[in-house]
All heavy atoms as TSV, in Angstrom:
chain	resi	resn	atom	element	x	y	z
A	1	MET	N	N	-18.269	3.121	11.787
A	1	MET	CA	C	-17.122	2.265	11.539
A	1	MET	C	C	-17.032	1.245	12.667
A	1	MET	O	O	-17.017	1.597	13.830
A	1	MET	CB	C	-15.862	3.120	11.468
A	1	MET	CG	C	-14.611	2.347	11.310
A	1	MET	SD	S	-13.224	3.508	11.250
A	1	MET	CE	C	-12.003	2.475	10.576
A	2	SER	N	N	-16.972	-0.012	12.332
A	2	SER	CA	C	-16.851	-1.048	13.352
A	2	SER	C	C	-15.377	-1.353	13.617
A	2	SER	O	O	-14.515	-1.097	12.786
A	2	SER	CB	C	-17.582	-2.314	12.903
A	2	SER	OG	O	-16.988	-2.823	11.739
A	3	SER	N	N	-15.084	-1.898	14.788
A	3	SER	CA	C	-13.712	-2.229	15.151
A	3	SER	C	C	-13.350	-3.597	14.631
A	3	SER	O	O	-14.182	-4.482	14.533
A	3	SER	CB	C	-13.561	-2.212	16.668
A	3	SER	OG	O	-13.786	-0.937	17.177
A	4	GLY	N	N	-12.071	-3.781	14.326
A	4	GLY	CA	C	-11.608	-5.097	13.959
A	4	GLY	C	C	-10.438	-5.102	13.009
A	4	GLY	O	O	-9.970	-4.060	12.535
A	5	PHE	N	N	-9.962	-6.320	12.764
A	5	PHE	CA	C	-8.851	-6.509	11.844
A	5	PHE	C	C	-9.350	-6.476	10.410
A	5	PHE	O	O	-10.490	-6.825	10.124
A	5	PHE	CB	C	-8.177	-7.861	12.118
A	5	PHE	CG	C	-7.373	-7.862	13.384
A	5	PHE	CD1	C	-7.910	-8.332	14.562
A	5	PHE	CD2	C	-6.073	-7.378	13.385
A	5	PHE	CE1	C	-7.175	-8.325	15.731
A	5	PHE	CE2	C	-5.332	-7.353	14.544
A	5	PHE	CZ	C	-5.879	-7.835	15.721
A	6	TYR	N	N	-8.486	-6.064	9.493
A	6	TYR	CA	C	-8.821	-6.041	8.073
A	6	TYR	C	C	-7.582	-6.348	7.247
A	6	TYR	O	O	-6.460	-6.271	7.740
A	6	TYR	CB	C	-9.408	-4.686	7.664
A	6	TYR	CG	C	-8.438	-3.533	7.793
A	6	TYR	CD1	C	-7.575	-3.208	6.749
A	6	TYR	CD2	C	-8.375	-2.777	8.954
A	6	TYR	CE1	C	-6.684	-2.159	6.862
A	6	TYR	CE2	C	-7.499	-1.722	9.076
A	6	TYR	CZ	C	-6.653	-1.414	8.025
A	6	TYR	OH	O	-5.772	-0.383	8.139
A	7	TRP	N	N	-7.806	-6.708	6.010
A	7	TRP	CA	C	-6.714	-6.875	5.050
A	7	TRP	C	C	-7.136	-6.186	3.759
A	7	TRP	O	O	-8.320	-6.012	3.500
A	7	TRP	CB	C	-6.360	-8.345	4.817
A	7	TRP	CG	C	-7.453	-9.134	4.168
A	7	TRP	CD1	C	-8.466	-9.790	4.794
A	7	TRP	CD2	C	-7.659	-9.332	2.773
A	7	TRP	NE1	N	-9.296	-10.375	3.873
A	7	TRP	CE2	C	-8.824	-10.116	2.622
A	7	TRP	CE3	C	-6.984	-8.928	1.634
A	7	TRP	CZ2	C	-9.295	-10.491	1.373
A	7	TRP	CZ3	C	-7.465	-9.312	0.402
A	7	TRP	CH2	C	-8.611	-10.090	0.284
A	8	ALA	N	N	-6.155	-5.788	2.995
A	8	ALA	CA	C	-6.437	-5.106	1.736
A	8	ALA	C	C	-5.388	-5.500	0.712
A	8	ALA	O	O	-4.260	-5.852	1.056
A	8	ALA	CB	C	-6.414	-3.590	1.930
A	9	ALA	N	N	-5.762	-5.458	-0.547
A	9	ALA	CA	C	-4.835	-5.711	-1.641
A	9	ALA	C	C	-5.164	-4.744	-2.766
A	9	ALA	O	O	-6.320	-4.563	-3.121
A	9	ALA	CB	C	-4.957	-7.151	-2.128
A	10	GLU	N	N	-4.132	-4.096	-3.291
A	10	GLU	CA	C	-4.308	-3.140	-4.370
A	10	GLU	C	C	-3.328	-3.458	-5.491
A	10	GLU	O	O	-2.258	-3.999	-5.261
A	10	GLU	CB	C	-4.053	-1.717	-3.876
A	10	GLU	CG	C	-4.982	-1.277	-2.769
A	10	GLU	CD	C	-4.659	0.112	-2.240
A	10	GLU	OE1	O	-3.759	0.773	-2.808
A	10	GLU	OE2	O	-5.296	0.520	-1.281
A	11	ALA	N	N	-3.714	-3.101	-6.698
A	11	ALA	CA	C	-2.841	-3.240	-7.868
A	11	ALA	C	C	-3.025	-2.000	-8.721
A	11	ALA	O	O	-4.118	-1.442	-8.799
A	11	ALA	CB	C	-3.183	-4.491	-8.660
A	12	GLY	N	N	-1.949	-1.568	-9.342
A	12	GLY	CA	C	-2.049	-0.377	-10.175
A	12	GLY	C	C	-0.837	-0.223	-11.058
A	12	GLY	O	O	0.013	-1.113	-11.151
A	13	ALA	N	N	-0.750	0.908	-11.720
A	13	ALA	CA	C	0.362	1.206	-12.617
A	13	ALA	C	C	0.990	2.526	-12.191
A	13	ALA	O	O	0.293	3.457	-11.792
A	13	ALA	CB	C	-0.118	1.297	-14.048
A	14	GLY	N	N	2.309	2.591	-12.269
A	14	GLY	CA	C	3.047	3.812	-11.961
A	14	GLY	C	C	3.715	4.333	-13.222
A	14	GLY	O	O	4.297	3.574	-13.989
A	15	PHE	N	N	3.599	5.633	-13.440
A	15	PHE	CA	C	4.151	6.271	-14.631
A	15	PHE	C	C	5.220	7.273	-14.219
A	15	PHE	O	O	4.970	8.141	-13.380
A	15	PHE	CB	C	3.052	7.014	-15.401
A	15	PHE	CG	C	1.909	6.146	-15.798
A	15	PHE	CD1	C	0.817	5.983	-14.963
A	15	PHE	CD2	C	1.925	5.480	-17.006
A	15	PHE	CE1	C	-0.255	5.185	-15.327
A	15	PHE	CE2	C	0.866	4.667	-17.380
A	15	PHE	CZ	C	-0.216	4.527	-16.539
A	16	GLU	N	N	6.413	7.159	-14.815
A	16	GLU	CA	C	7.470	8.132	-14.565
A	16	GLU	C	C	7.339	9.269	-15.567
A	16	GLU	O	O	6.875	9.072	-16.688
A	16	GLU	CB	C	8.841	7.484	-14.719
A	16	GLU	CG	C	9.148	6.471	-13.647
A	16	GLU	CD	C	10.544	5.912	-13.784
A	16	GLU	OE1	O	11.439	6.603	-14.326
A	16	GLU	OE2	O	10.752	4.783	-13.348
A	17	THR	N	N	7.769	10.454	-15.168
A	17	THR	CA	C	7.767	11.581	-16.103
A	17	THR	C	C	9.176	12.139	-16.193
A	17	THR	O	O	9.901	12.131	-15.201
A	17	THR	CB	C	6.805	12.689	-15.631
A	17	THR	OG1	O	7.183	13.096	-14.335
A	17	THR	CG2	C	5.367	12.221	-15.646
A	18	PRO	N	N	9.621	12.593	-17.297
A	18	PRO	CA	C	8.937	12.567	-18.588
A	18	PRO	C	C	9.223	11.279	-19.355
A	18	PRO	O	O	10.381	10.906	-19.542
A	18	PRO	CB	C	9.519	13.770	-19.327
A	18	PRO	CG	C	10.909	13.904	-18.782
A	18	PRO	CD	C	10.853	13.415	-17.345
A	19	GLY	N	N	8.214	10.572	-19.756
A	19	GLY	CA	C	8.290	9.423	-20.655
A	19	GLY	C	C	9.027	8.201	-20.158
A	19	GLY	O	O	9.521	7.409	-20.956
A	20	GLY	N	N	9.104	7.985	-18.866
A	20	GLY	CA	C	9.780	6.812	-18.333
A	20	GLY	C	C	8.930	5.562	-18.479
A	20	GLY	O	O	7.778	5.611	-18.916
A	21	PRO	N	N	9.484	4.399	-18.103
A	21	PRO	CA	C	8.738	3.148	-18.221
A	21	PRO	C	C	7.578	3.056	-17.214
A	21	PRO	O	O	7.594	3.695	-16.168
A	21	PRO	CB	C	9.793	2.079	-17.925
A	21	PRO	CG	C	10.818	2.784	-17.095
A	21	PRO	CD	C	10.821	4.209	-17.562
A	22	VAL	N	N	6.590	2.248	-17.541
A	22	VAL	CA	C	5.447	2.005	-16.673
A	22	VAL	C	C	5.779	0.844	-15.739
A	22	VAL	O	O	6.341	-0.157	-16.164
A	22	VAL	CB	C	4.188	1.675	-17.505
A	22	VAL	CG1	C	3.015	1.350	-16.593
A	22	VAL	CG2	C	3.847	2.822	-18.433
A	23	LYS	N	N	5.442	0.987	-14.460
A	23	LYS	CA	C	5.683	-0.072	-13.476
A	23	LYS	C	C	4.356	-0.628	-12.979
A	23	LYS	O	O	3.410	0.120	-12.754
A	23	LYS	CB	C	6.462	0.487	-12.292
A	23	LYS	CG	C	7.867	0.900	-12.606
A	23	LYS	CD	C	8.522	1.499	-11.379
A	23	LYS	CE	C	9.939	1.907	-11.643
A	23	LYS	NZ	N	10.072	2.916	-12.679
A	24	LEU	N	N	4.306	-1.946	-12.786
A	24	LEU	CA	C	3.176	-2.591	-12.119
A	24	LEU	C	C	3.411	-2.458	-10.620
A	24	LEU	O	O	4.514	-2.716	-10.133
A	24	LEU	CB	C	3.089	-4.064	-12.511
A	24	LEU	CG	C	2.077	-4.917	-11.733
A	24	LEU	CD1	C	0.656	-4.427	-12.005
A	24	LEU	CD2	C	2.233	-6.380	-12.095
A	25	ILE	N	N	2.388	-2.050	-9.868
A	25	ILE	CA	C	2.513	-1.873	-8.425
A	25	ILE	C	C	1.515	-2.799	-7.731
A	25	ILE	O	O	0.316	-2.736	-8.012
A	25	ILE	CB	C	2.241	-0.419	-8.013
A	25	ILE	CG1	C	3.166	0.533	-8.761
A	25	ILE	CG2	C	2.402	-0.258	-6.501
A	25	ILE	CD1	C	2.826	1.993	-8.574
A	26	LEU	N	N	2.007	-3.664	-6.838
A	26	LEU	CA	C	1.182	-4.571	-6.043
A	26	LEU	C	C	1.362	-4.203	-4.575
A	26	LEU	O	O	2.492	-4.002	-4.122
A	26	LEU	CB	C	1.591	-6.020	-6.278
A	26	LEU	CG	C	1.552	-6.479	-7.737
A	26	LEU	CD1	C	2.130	-7.890	-7.857
A	26	LEU	CD2	C	0.144	-6.419	-8.269
A	27	SER	N	N	0.260	-4.120	-3.815
A	27	SER	CA	C	0.341	-3.609	-2.459
A	27	SER	C	C	-0.617	-4.330	-1.510
A	27	SER	O	O	-1.771	-3.925	-1.362
A	27	SER	CB	C	0.030	-2.108	-2.481
A	27	SER	OG	O	0.107	-1.575	-1.194
A	28	PRO	N	N	-0.158	-5.396	-0.830
A	28	PRO	CA	C	-0.982	-6.030	0.208
A	28	PRO	C	C	-0.751	-5.343	1.560
A	28	PRO	O	O	0.324	-4.791	1.820
A	28	PRO	CB	C	-0.458	-7.460	0.230
A	28	PRO	CG	C	0.980	-7.316	-0.141
A	28	PRO	CD	C	1.031	-6.174	-1.122
A	29	SER	N	N	-1.781	-5.362	2.435
A	29	SER	CA	C	-1.623	-4.794	3.774
A	29	SER	C	C	-2.612	-5.441	4.742
A	29	SER	O	O	-3.610	-6.023	4.329
A	29	SER	CB	C	-1.828	-3.280	3.747
A	29	SER	OG	O	-3.128	-2.959	3.335
A	30	ILE	N	N	-2.286	-5.343	6.031
A	30	ILE	CA	C	-3.181	-5.792	7.100
A	30	ILE	C	C	-3.214	-4.701	8.159
A	30	ILE	O	O	-2.281	-3.898	8.262
A	30	ILE	CB	C	-2.754	-7.140	7.724
A	30	ILE	CG1	C	-1.357	-7.028	8.332
A	30	ILE	CG2	C	-2.826	-8.257	6.717
A	30	ILE	CD1	C	-0.953	-8.228	9.151
A	31	GLY	N	N	-4.296	-4.660	8.943
A	31	GLY	CA	C	-4.369	-3.638	9.966
A	31	GLY	C	C	-5.485	-3.885	10.956
A	31	GLY	O	O	-6.206	-4.880	10.883
A	32	PHE	N	N	-5.616	-2.945	11.867
A	32	PHE	CA	C	-6.675	-2.981	12.868
A	32	PHE	C	C	-7.260	-1.584	12.984
A	32	PHE	O	O	-6.526	-0.602	13.093
A	32	PHE	CB	C	-6.137	-3.424	14.228
A	32	PHE	CG	C	-7.201	-3.462	15.291
A	32	PHE	CD1	C	-8.039	-4.567	15.395
A	32	PHE	CD2	C	-7.394	-2.395	16.152
A	32	PHE	CE1	C	-9.033	-4.600	16.359
A	32	PHE	CE2	C	-8.387	-2.418	17.119
A	32	PHE	CZ	C	-9.213	-3.534	17.216
A	33	ALA	N	N	-8.579	-1.490	12.985
A	33	ALA	CA	C	-9.265	-0.206	13.099
A	33	ALA	C	C	-10.217	-0.237	14.287
A	33	ALA	O	O	-10.940	-1.199	14.488
A	33	ALA	CB	C	-10.037	0.097	11.826
A	34	SER	N	N	-10.196	0.825	15.082
A	34	SER	CA	C	-11.176	1.033	16.142
A	34	SER	C	C	-12.021	2.238	15.748
A	34	SER	O	O	-11.912	2.732	14.638
A	34	SER	CB	C	-10.468	1.269	17.481
A	34	SER	OG	O	-9.788	2.503	17.464
A	35	LYS	N	N	-12.821	2.719	16.665
A	35	LYS	CA	C	-13.686	3.855	16.342
A	35	LYS	C	C	-12.872	5.079	15.911
A	35	LYS	O	O	-13.265	5.802	15.006
A	35	LYS	CB	C	-14.573	4.204	17.531
A	35	LYS	CG	C	-15.534	5.318	17.247
A	35	LYS	CD	C	-16.483	5.562	18.385
A	35	LYS	CE	C	-17.436	6.694	18.011
A	35	LYS	NZ	N	-18.438	6.918	19.018
A	36	SER	N	N	-11.721	5.311	16.541
A	36	SER	CA	C	-10.927	6.505	16.244
A	36	SER	C	C	-9.567	6.219	15.620
A	36	SER	O	O	-9.039	7.046	14.895
A	36	SER	CB	C	-10.697	7.308	17.525
A	36	SER	OG	O	-11.925	7.739	18.054
A	37	TRP	N	N	-8.984	5.065	15.889
A	37	TRP	CA	C	-7.626	4.766	15.443
A	37	TRP	C	C	-7.616	3.716	14.340
A	37	TRP	O	O	-8.438	2.812	14.315
A	37	TRP	CB	C	-6.772	4.256	16.607
A	37	TRP	CG	C	-6.430	5.342	17.571
A	37	TRP	CD1	C	-7.102	5.654	18.719
A	37	TRP	CD2	C	-5.368	6.269	17.458
A	37	TRP	NE1	N	-6.512	6.716	19.330
A	37	TRP	CE2	C	-5.436	7.124	18.578
A	37	TRP	CE3	C	-4.363	6.476	16.525
A	37	TRP	CZ2	C	-4.523	8.158	18.784
A	37	TRP	CZ3	C	-3.462	7.503	16.737
A	37	TRP	CH2	C	-3.542	8.326	17.851
A	38	ASP	N	N	-6.620	3.831	13.466
A	38	ASP	CA	C	-6.390	2.852	12.398
A	38	ASP	C	C	-4.887	2.634	12.304
A	38	ASP	O	O	-4.134	3.582	12.082
A	38	ASP	CB	C	-6.942	3.376	11.079
A	38	ASP	CG	C	-6.806	2.395	9.924
A	38	ASP	OD1	O	-6.147	1.354	10.093
A	38	ASP	OD2	O	-7.353	2.682	8.861
A	39	THR	N	N	-4.432	1.401	12.531
A	39	THR	CA	C	-3.019	1.079	12.419
A	39	THR	C	C	-2.861	-0.094	11.462
A	39	THR	O	O	-3.725	-0.967	11.386
A	39	THR	CB	C	-2.402	0.697	13.780
A	39	THR	OG1	O	-3.086	-0.437	14.296
A	39	THR	CG2	C	-2.499	1.840	14.762
A	40	GLY	N	N	-1.765	-0.114	10.737
A	40	GLY	CA	C	-1.561	-1.206	9.798
A	40	GLY	C	C	-0.132	-1.265	9.287
A	40	GLY	O	O	0.661	-0.345	9.478
A	41	ILE	N	N	0.183	-2.385	8.642
A	41	ILE	CA	C	1.469	-2.568	7.980
A	41	ILE	C	C	1.201	-3.061	6.570
A	41	ILE	O	O	0.181	-3.689	6.294
A	41	ILE	CB	C	2.393	-3.548	8.736
A	41	ILE	CG1	C	1.727	-4.919	8.879
A	41	ILE	CG2	C	2.781	-2.997	10.087
A	41	ILE	CD1	C	2.644	-5.977	9.447
A	42	GLY	N	N	2.106	-2.755	5.684
A	42	GLY	CA	C	1.916	-3.170	4.304
A	42	GLY	C	C	3.239	-3.272	3.559
A	42	GLY	O	O	4.315	-3.008	4.109
A	43	TYR	N	N	3.137	-3.640	2.310
A	43	TYR	CA	C	4.301	-3.782	1.435
A	43	TYR	C	C	3.889	-3.323	0.044
A	43	TYR	O	O	2.801	-3.672	-0.426
A	43	TYR	CB	C	4.765	-5.242	1.416
A	43	TYR	CG	C	5.940	-5.475	0.514
A	43	TYR	CD1	C	7.212	-5.082	0.907
A	43	TYR	CD2	C	5.794	-6.070	-0.728
A	43	TYR	CE1	C	8.310	-5.280	0.079
A	43	TYR	CE2	C	6.882	-6.279	-1.554
A	43	TYR	CZ	C	8.137	-5.878	-1.150
A	43	TYR	OH	O	9.210	-6.077	-1.960
A	44	GLU	N	N	4.718	-2.534	-0.593
A	44	GLU	CA	C	4.474	-2.133	-1.976
A	44	GLU	C	C	5.598	-2.679	-2.841
A	44	GLU	O	O	6.772	-2.444	-2.556
A	44	GLU	CB	C	4.401	-0.609	-2.098
A	44	GLU	CG	C	3.178	-0.026	-1.435
A	44	GLU	CD	C	3.019	1.462	-1.683
A	44	GLU	OE1	O	3.958	2.101	-2.199
A	44	GLU	OE2	O	1.951	1.988	-1.364
A	45	HIS	N	N	5.237	-3.425	-3.868
A	45	HIS	CA	C	6.213	-4.037	-4.762
A	45	HIS	C	C	6.064	-3.428	-6.151
A	45	HIS	O	O	4.975	-3.417	-6.715
A	45	HIS	CB	C	6.002	-5.552	-4.827
A	45	HIS	CG	C	7.100	-6.264	-5.539
A	45	HIS	ND1	N	8.314	-6.505	-4.948
A	45	HIS	CD2	C	7.174	-6.762	-6.789
A	45	HIS	CE1	C	9.087	-7.137	-5.811
A	45	HIS	NE2	N	8.418	-7.295	-6.935
A	46	PHE	N	N	7.155	-2.903	-6.684
A	46	PHE	CA	C	7.175	-2.265	-7.995
A	46	PHE	C	C	7.869	-3.187	-8.984
A	46	PHE	O	O	8.993	-3.630	-8.734
A	46	PHE	CB	C	7.926	-0.932	-7.923
A	46	PHE	CG	C	7.318	0.039	-6.961
A	46	PHE	CD1	C	7.615	-0.015	-5.607
A	46	PHE	CD2	C	6.437	1.004	-7.408
A	46	PHE	CE1	C	7.058	0.880	-4.715
A	46	PHE	CE2	C	5.873	1.907	-6.524
A	46	PHE	CZ	C	6.179	1.845	-5.178
A	47	ILE	N	N	7.206	-3.496	-10.095
A	47	ILE	CA	C	7.728	-4.439	-11.080
A	47	ILE	C	C	7.872	-3.732	-12.419
A	47	ILE	O	O	6.925	-3.141	-12.928
A	47	ILE	CB	C	6.782	-5.648	-11.243
A	47	ILE	CG1	C	6.578	-6.339	-9.897
A	47	ILE	CG2	C	7.316	-6.611	-12.295
A	47	ILE	CD1	C	5.457	-7.355	-9.890
A	48	GLN	N	N	9.078	-3.804	-12.958
A	48	GLN	CA	C	9.381	-3.262	-14.279
A	48	GLN	C	C	10.282	-4.273	-14.961
A	48	GLN	O	O	10.964	-5.031	-14.286
A	48	GLN	CB	C	10.097	-1.917	-14.116
A	48	GLN	CG	C	10.548	-1.276	-15.392
A	48	GLN	CD	C	11.375	-0.028	-15.101
A	48	GLN	OE1	O	11.174	0.655	-14.120
A	48	GLN	NE2	N	12.318	0.239	-15.969
A	49	GLN	N	N	10.318	-4.294	-16.263
A	49	GLN	CA	C	11.146	-5.266	-16.975
A	49	GLN	C	C	12.585	-5.199	-16.476
A	49	GLN	O	O	13.253	-4.177	-16.601
A	49	GLN	CB	C	11.109	-5.007	-18.477
A	49	GLN	CG	C	9.796	-5.345	-19.112
A	49	GLN	CD	C	9.797	-5.066	-20.613
A	49	GLN	OE1	O	10.639	-4.342	-21.121
A	49	GLN	NE2	N	8.843	-5.641	-21.301
A	50	GLY	N	N	13.044	-6.300	-15.867
A	50	GLY	CA	C	14.413	-6.409	-15.396
A	50	GLY	C	C	14.736	-5.621	-14.136
A	50	GLY	O	O	15.889	-5.546	-13.733
A	51	PHE	N	N	13.750	-5.025	-13.482
A	51	PHE	CA	C	14.015	-4.192	-12.315
A	51	PHE	C	C	12.835	-4.278	-11.355
A	51	PHE	O	O	11.713	-3.911	-11.706
A	51	PHE	CB	C	14.214	-2.738	-12.762
A	51	PHE	CG	C	14.583	-1.803	-11.660
A	51	PHE	CD1	C	15.826	-1.857	-11.061
A	51	PHE	CD2	C	13.676	-0.865	-11.221
A	51	PHE	CE1	C	16.161	-0.980	-10.041
A	51	PHE	CE2	C	13.995	0.025	-10.203
A	51	PHE	CZ	C	15.246	-0.037	-9.624
A	52	ASN	N	N	13.060	-4.797	-10.153
A	52	ASN	CA	C	12.022	-4.922	-9.136
A	52	ASN	C	C	12.528	-4.336	-7.824
A	52	ASN	O	O	13.694	-4.495	-7.481
A	52	ASN	CB	C	11.655	-6.389	-8.888
A	52	ASN	CG	C	11.064	-7.044	-10.105
A	52	ASN	OD1	O	10.217	-6.470	-10.769
A	52	ASN	ND2	N	11.516	-8.247	-10.402
A	53	PHE	N	N	11.660	-3.673	-7.095
A	53	PHE	CA	C	12.007	-3.226	-5.749
A	53	PHE	C	C	10.734	-3.055	-4.939
A	53	PHE	O	O	9.633	-3.050	-5.483
A	53	PHE	CB	C	12.836	-1.934	-5.756
A	53	PHE	CG	C	12.105	-0.731	-6.283
A	53	PHE	CD1	C	11.484	0.146	-5.418
A	53	PHE	CD2	C	12.066	-0.467	-7.641
A	53	PHE	CE1	C	10.824	1.260	-5.895
A	53	PHE	CE2	C	11.413	0.647	-8.130
A	53	PHE	CZ	C	10.783	1.514	-7.257
A	54	GLY	N	N	10.886	-2.954	-3.624
A	54	GLY	CA	C	9.720	-2.838	-2.758
A	54	GLY	C	C	9.984	-1.941	-1.572
A	54	GLY	O	O	11.125	-1.629	-1.254
A	55	THR	N	N	8.896	-1.546	-0.926
A	55	THR	CA	C	8.984	-0.727	0.281
A	55	THR	C	C	8.024	-1.281	1.329
A	55	THR	O	O	6.931	-1.729	1.007
A	55	THR	CB	C	8.623	0.744	0.004
A	55	THR	OG1	O	7.280	0.813	-0.492
A	55	THR	CG2	C	9.552	1.370	-1.002
A	56	ALA	N	N	8.444	-1.252	2.578
A	56	ALA	CA	C	7.576	-1.629	3.692
A	56	ALA	C	C	6.918	-0.353	4.207
A	56	ALA	O	O	7.520	0.711	4.212
A	56	ALA	CB	C	8.388	-2.292	4.798
A	57	THR	N	N	5.658	-0.471	4.640
A	57	THR	CA	C	4.928	0.707	5.098
A	57	THR	C	C	4.311	0.461	6.475
A	57	THR	O	O	3.964	-0.673	6.816
A	57	THR	CB	C	3.796	1.079	4.122
A	57	THR	OG1	O	2.876	-0.017	4.015
A	57	THR	CG2	C	4.339	1.393	2.740
A	58	ILE	N	N	4.205	1.511	7.263
A	58	ILE	CA	C	3.533	1.503	8.551
A	58	ILE	C	C	2.525	2.660	8.537
A	58	ILE	O	O	2.871	3.772	8.145
A	58	ILE	CB	C	4.511	1.684	9.726
A	58	ILE	CG1	C	5.518	0.553	9.761
A	58	ILE	CG2	C	3.750	1.785	11.036
A	58	ILE	CD1	C	6.625	0.748	10.772
A	59	ARG	N	N	1.305	2.372	8.964
A	59	ARG	CA	C	0.260	3.396	8.963
A	59	ARG	C	C	-0.301	3.545	10.357
A	59	ARG	O	O	-0.664	2.563	11.014
A	59	ARG	CB	C	-0.858	2.985	8.004
A	59	ARG	CG	C	-2.071	3.880	8.044
A	59	ARG	CD	C	-3.170	3.316	7.149
A	59	ARG	NE	N	-4.454	3.872	7.457
A	59	ARG	CZ	C	-4.948	4.976	6.903
A	59	ARG	NH1	N	-4.223	5.633	6.033
A	59	ARG	NH2	N	-6.125	5.408	7.234
A	60	VAL	N	N	-0.379	4.783	10.829
A	60	VAL	CA	C	-1.055	5.124	12.069
A	60	VAL	C	C	-1.915	6.348	11.773
A	60	VAL	O	O	-1.388	7.382	11.349
A	60	VAL	CB	C	-0.063	5.434	13.209
A	60	VAL	CG1	C	-0.808	5.833	14.477
A	60	VAL	CG2	C	0.844	4.249	13.486
A	61	ALA	N	N	-3.216	6.225	11.969
A	61	ALA	CA	C	-4.122	7.328	11.654
A	61	ALA	C	C	-5.139	7.498	12.779
A	61	ALA	O	O	-5.533	6.535	13.426
A	61	ALA	CB	C	-4.839	7.050	10.344
A	62	TYR	N	N	-5.552	8.734	12.967
A	62	TYR	CA	C	-6.581	9.053	13.952
A	62	TYR	C	C	-7.704	9.801	13.255
A	62	TYR	O	O	-7.457	10.779	12.543
A	62	TYR	CB	C	-5.995	9.916	15.076
A	62	TYR	CG	C	-7.006	10.284	16.124
A	62	TYR	CD1	C	-7.375	9.358	17.089
A	62	TYR	CD2	C	-7.600	11.525	16.142
A	62	TYR	CE1	C	-8.316	9.664	18.057
A	62	TYR	CE2	C	-8.548	11.859	17.108
A	62	TYR	CZ	C	-8.910	10.923	18.052
A	62	TYR	OH	O	-9.837	11.225	19.008
A	63	GLY	N	N	-8.936	9.343	13.430
A	63	GLY	CA	C	-10.081	9.984	12.807
A	63	GLY	C	C	-10.747	10.985	13.753
A	63	GLY	O	O	-10.951	10.696	14.916
A	64	LEU	N	N	-11.046	12.131	13.236
A	64	LEU	CA	C	-11.678	13.197	14.052
A	64	LEU	C	C	-13.185	13.061	14.044
A	64	LEU	O	O	-13.790	12.665	13.127
A	64	LEU	CB	C	-11.290	14.574	13.520
A	64	LEU	CG	C	-9.801	14.841	13.526
A	64	LEU	CD1	C	-9.520	16.164	12.843
A	64	LEU	CD2	C	-9.273	14.853	14.947
């Protein structure tokens, strides 16, 4: 694993149970990874007809 900054973008669908509506999920993020550590920030946006909300995320990880 090389060190450096990175960015990522993900898209997907979220399903509620039982039988709830399907949500579109969009998730961009940026971060920095070294040999052992990975830190980043991101945002997840949930889109449903007439209802939108989002969450901010912070990631700190250590690889063994």
